[in-house]
N, C-alpha and C positions, 0 to 999 in steps of 0.2 A: 614342642609341637606347634606352637603358634609361629615361631620363627621359621620352621620348616615349611609351613603352609604359605607364608608370605614369599619365601624364596621360590617355591614351586610356581606361584602365580607370576612372579617376575620372569622366571625362565620361560614359561609358556608364552607370555606376551612378547618376550624378546624373540622367540622363534617365529611367531606370527609376523612380527615387524620385519624381520629379516627376509621371510618368504615374500612379503608384499613388496619390499624394496628390490628384491632380486629379479622380479618379473616372472617368476616361475609359476605363479598362480594364474589360472584362467580368469577372463573377465567375469564369468558367472560366479566363480569362487570369491573374487574380490567384492562383488556386490553382496554376496551372502555374509562375508566378513564384516562389511560396513553395517549391514542390517543387525547382525548379532551384537555389534559393539554398542548399539543403543541401550540394550539391557545392561551391559557392563557399565556403561557410563552412568545409568540411573542408579545402579546398585552401589557404585563407588561414591556417588554424591550422597546417597542415603547413609552409607557407612560413615562418611566424613561428618555429616551434620549430626547424626545420632551420637557419635563418639564425642564430638565437640560439646554438645549439650550436656552430656554426662560429666565430662571433665570440668566444665564450668560450674556445674552443680556441686560436684565434690569439692572443688577448690574455691567455691563461692566468688566467682569472678563478677557476677552481677550483670554480665552483658549477653547472657544466653549462649555463649560459645563463639562470638564473633572474633575475639582476639585469638582464640585457638586456631580457627580456620585461617586467619591472617598469617599467623606465625608458622603453622605446621603444613597447611595446604597451599600457601602462597597466594591467597586471595586478598583482594582489597577489602577494606571495611564494608563498603557498600555491597560488593558481591557477597560477602559473608552474611550480612544482614538479610539480603534478599534470599539466599539459599536457606537460611534458618527459618525465615518467614514462610517460604513455600513448604518446607518440611513440616512445620507446625500445622499448617492448614491441611496438608495431605493426611495427617494423622486423624483428622475429623472426617475424611472421605475415603473409606476403605476400598470402595470400588475403583476410584480413580488411582489410588495408591498402588493397587494390584496391577493396573494397566501400565503405570509408569515403571514399576519394578520389572515387568515382563518386557519392557522395551517397546510396547505398543504405542505409547504416547511419548513424543520427544520431551526433553526437559524444558525446552523453551515454551512449548505448548502447555506443559504442566504449570509453569509460572503464570501463564495467562489464565488458566483455570483457577489457580489459587487466588489470583486477583479478583476474578469474577465471584468466587466464593466469599471473599471479604466484603464485597460490595453488595451482595445479595444474601445468600445463606449457604453454608456448606452442604446441607442436605438437598437444597434445590439443585446445585450444580452436580452433585454426585448421582442424582436420579435423572439427570437430563441426558437421555440416550442420544438425542440428536447432536447435542454439543460434544459429547464424548466421541461420537463417530467422526465428526469433523476434526477433532483434535488428533485422531489416529491417522486421518487421510491427508490433511492439508499441511503444507509447509508452514513454518512459523510466521512468515510475513503475511500470508493470506489468512491464516487462522486468527491473527491479531485483529484483523478487521471484523471477522465473523464473531469473535468472542466479545468485542466491544459492542456490537449491535445487539447481540443476545443479552448481554448484561443490562443494557439500558431498558430493553423490553421487560425484563424481570425485576427491575427495581420498583419499589412501591411508588416513588415519585418520578419514575421514568427518566432518571438522570438529572433532575433539576438541581439538586444540591451539589452534585459533582460539577455541573457546569458553573454554578455560582462560585465554587471554590477556584476553578480555573480562572474565572473572571477576576476574582480578588487578587490572585497571584500575579497579575499582569504587571510588567514594568519595562522600561527602556533605559539603559544606562550607557554612558560614553565616558571614556577616560583616555588621557593622553599618555602615550608610551615615550620611552627615553629618546627614541629617534625622531620624535615629533609627529609621528602618525597617530591617528586616533582609532581606537577600537570601539565598536558598538556591540552591545549585547541586549537582547530583548526576549521577553517571554510574553506571548499574546494568547488570548482566548481564541478558540477556533474561528468564530465569526469574524473578529477583527483581523486575524491572520489571513483569512481568505480574501477580505476586501483589500487589504494593503498589498498582498502579493499579486492580486489580479491587476491593480493599477501599476505596480512596480514592473511586473514582467511585460505588461502591455507597452509601457513606455520604453523598456529595454529593447523590445522587438522593433519598435520604430527606429531606435538608434542603430540597431543592427542593419536594418535596410538602408539607412543613410550611409553606413560604412560600405556596404556592398555597392551602392550607387557611386560613391566616391572612388572606390577601387576601379570601377569601370570607366569613369569619366575624367578623373583627375584628382587634384589635391583635395584634402579634407581629412577629417578625423579617421585615422586608420587607412587613408589612401596611400597609393604607391609613392607619393612625393611628400608625405606629411612628416617623415622622419620617425614614425611610430609603427609598430607592428599592429595588425588588426586586433581590436579589443576582444578579450575573452568574454564569455557570458557573465562571469562574476564582475568583471570590470564594467560591462554595460549596465548591470543592475546597480552598481555603485553610482554611475553617472546618472542613471534614471532617478535614483533617490535625490540626488542633488537638484535635478530639474523639477521634480515634484514639489520639493520643499521650497524652491525658489518661486514657484507659481508660474514658471515660464513654459511648462509643458502644455501642449495642445491635446485636449482630450478627444476621444473618439466621438463621432457624431457632430463635429464642428465646434464644440464648446471649448473654452480655454480655461486654463488654470487648474482644472481637476478632471483627470480622465475618469470615465465611468468604470465602476467595478462590478463585474458580473459575478454574482454568487449563485451557484446552483444548489438547491436543496431538493433532494429526492425523498418523497414521502408518500405514504398511503393516503388515499383520499379521506379515509376515516380520521386521520390525525388532523387534517386541515379543518374538517367539519366538526371535530370534537367528539365523534362517535366512537373512535378507537384510539385511546391514549397509548396503547401498547404497540401500535403499528410501527412500521419503518419510518424513520425520520433521521436523515443524516446529510451532512455536507460531504460529498465525495472528495477524497483526498485528505480530509480532516477527521472524519468520524461521526458518530451519532451525536445529535443535539436533542435536548428536551423539546417537547411540543410547544412549550411557552416561547422558545426562540423562534420557531417556525411561525407561530401566530403573530409575533411582533414583526418579523420580516414581511409577512404577507400583507401588513397594513400599507406598505409602500413598495409593492413589487409588481413586476409583470409576470403573469402566470402563463405557462406554456404546458399544455397537457400532452402527455405521452401515453397512449393507450397500450395496456398489457393484456395478454390473454394467458391465464394460468401462469402468471409470473414471467412471461416472455413478451418482448415488444413485438407488435404487429409489423408486417412487411412494410417497408418504405423503400421500394425498389427504384432504381434509376439506371437508365442505359448510358451512364457515363462512368468513367474510370474511378473518379474520386467520390468520397462520401460527402453527402450534403451536411449542412449544419444540423438539421433535424436528426440525421442518422448519427452524427458525432455525439449529440446529446443522449441518444438512445444507448449508444455503446458505453458511455460513461455510467448511465444508470444500470446497465446490465453487467458489465465487466468490472467497473470500479477502478480499473487500472490495468497494467500489463498482466495478461493471463499467464505469463511465464514466471516472472519474479515479483509481481505486485507493485512495480513502480507506478507512481502517480501519473494520471493522463497527460499532465503537462510535458512529460518526457516520452509520450507514446506516439505511435503512428498507426494508421489503419492498414490492416493486412487482409488481402483476399485469400480465403482458405483455398478455394478453387480459383486459379489465376484468371484475371479478367479476360485475358486473351482467349481462354477456353469457354468461360461461361457467358461473357458479354453482359453480365449482370452485376449490379452492386446492391445486393440485398443484405438486410441485417443478419440473416442466418449465415451468410457467407463472409461476414466481416468479424474481426476481432481486434482488440487493442494490444499492441506489443511495443515495448521500448526498442530503441535502436539496436541494442545488443542482442535481445531475443530475436528481433527481426533478422539480424545478421545470421544467427544460428539457424533460422528456418531456411533461408535462401542458400547459405553457403555450407551448412553442416547437416542438413536434412532432418532438423528437428520437426516433430509432427504436432499438429493441433488435434487434441482428443477432447473427450467430454467426461467429466467426473461429476456425478450427482446432477447431471443435466446442465453443467456449466462448462464453458470452454477452458481448456488447460493446455499447457505446452509440455511435451515429453521428449526426452532425448531419443535419437534414432535407435532402432533395433536392428543390429547388423544382420540378423538371421531372417528378418521379415522381408518380403518382396517390396519393391518401391510402391509407394502409395500414389496412384494417379491423381488423387484429389489434392495432393500437396507435394508436387515435385520441386526439385531445384529449378528455379525459373529466373534467370538473371534479369529478365526484362520486366518482371512483375514487381517493380519497386514502388510499393504503395507507401511512399514516405511523407505524404502530406496530410495535414488536417484540413478540415473544410474551411473555406472562406465564409465570412458572415454574409448572409444574403440580405438584400435590401427589401423591406416590406413592400415598397411600391412596385417592385418588379414581379410580384407573384411568387409562385412556388418553384420556379425553374431553378435547378441547381447551378452552382457556379464552380469555376475551376479553383483549385487550391493555389495558395501563395507558394513562393519558393520554400519558405519555412513557416509553419503556423505560429500564431501568437500563443506562447505558453500560458497555460492557466493552471491554477492551483487546485486541480481536481484529482480525485482518486478515491481510495477506500471503498470497498465493495458493498455488497448487499448481504442480508442474512442468509446463512447457509441453508441448504436443503436438509431434510430429515424425514422422520416418519410422518410429520404433519404436512398436509398439502400446502403448497406455496400460496401466500396471500396475494391478491391482485394488487399491483403497484401502479400508480398512475402519474401524478403530476411532477414535473420538474419546475421549480420556482426560481425566478430571477429577480434580483434587486439591483438598484444603482445607488 
C-alpha cells in the first residue's frame, strides 16, 4: 500500500511536470500550479524532518536526524540542522504550523518566524497576527527586514545582547593563496560595516569618475591608451581599500587621510529621548540596532529631522526632475531599498511613478526606490507600481488589464540618478544629479503594517 501511494504521487508529479514543460497549460493555470506547490513543498519538508527525527531516535544517532537528511534527502549538514530547528520550533506554534502546511506561509518566511520565536518566545510569535499577515503576503527578502525589526521590538532587551554577540564575533583575516594573490575575509558588526562601506564606496566612486575623465581626455587608469580595460566596481573597491589604508585618499569636505562616513540611523523620536525603548531603531541596509547604539552614535552626530504624518513622510516637492538629498533620505526611510526585490539603496535609483514629463512634479508620493533591474522591468516590460498595506510594491504586468496611464512605458523617463549632496551655504535649492551617484550602504526597510496604527517616525541621524 505504501509503495503504491509513493508511485501514484510520483506519476502525478511527472504528469504535471510534463504538462508545464510542454506549454499546453495557460498562464493562469501555471500560476495556480506554482501557488499550489507551496503547500506541497511545505508538506514534503515536514515529512522529511519528522521522518528523519524518528529514524534518529530509533537508531540513536544523537544528531536529531541531520545525518539522515544529508544522506537520504541530499541536504548539506547546515541545511539539515536548519530544517530540523525550524520544524522543532513550529511544533510549539500550532497556528503558524497550520499556515505553513497549508502553503499560506513560504518555508523561507517560516524559518524567519522560527528564528523570531527563538529570540523572543514561541507563544509571542504564534499570537502576533500582524507578523503572520506579513509572512503570508511579503516575499522572503522583504519579510526578513520586517521580521528583524519586529523581533527587536519584542525582545526584553530590545536586541542589546544580540548586538553585543555580533560585535564579539567580528574579525578580519587575510591569507596568501598558491598563486601569490591574497584573499581577505571579514565579519563585522552592523555599525562598523556601515562606516567602512560608506568610506570604501565613496572612494571607489571618486576613482570611477577619474576613469571616466581619463577615458574622455586621454591616458590614465582605465583610459583608452592605458593598456587596461575599465575597472569593474569590484576592482574599484579593491583599489579604494588600498588608498584608504595608505592614507593617500582625500576625504569629502576637503579633509585628507580619512573620508567621512555617513551613517543613517532611522529611529522614532521616543527612542532618542528614552521615552519609547520599543520603537523603531535601525540602520537601513543593515537592520535594527538596539537603542544603546543609537544613543552612543547621537553623542557625536549631526541630526537631521524628517517629519512623518501617520507613518508617511510629508511633501517635499520640487519642480526639478531629480530628487533632492532630503527626498533621497526620505525614500530610504520609507522604502528601505528597492520596492521590487529589496535590494539595498546603494544599488537603487529614484523612479517617478507618474513620469515627470506628465506631472512636472518630483514629490515624495510620486517617487520610489528601484534597483536598475527592476527599473528596467518598469520601463521595458510594463511592470507596475502598486501599494500593499500602504507601502509601494512592484508587480509584474497583467496582460488582461488595460494600460495604466500613471505608469506607461516611457523611454525618456530614465530617473537613473541619485541626488547630489547639497552645500549648506547655498540654502535649500535642489541640485542636479551626478552621472552616477555615490553608492551608500543603506537599505533594510521599516516595520510592517498590521492591525496596530503606524507609529510616527521622525529623525534620520548622521555621524562622521
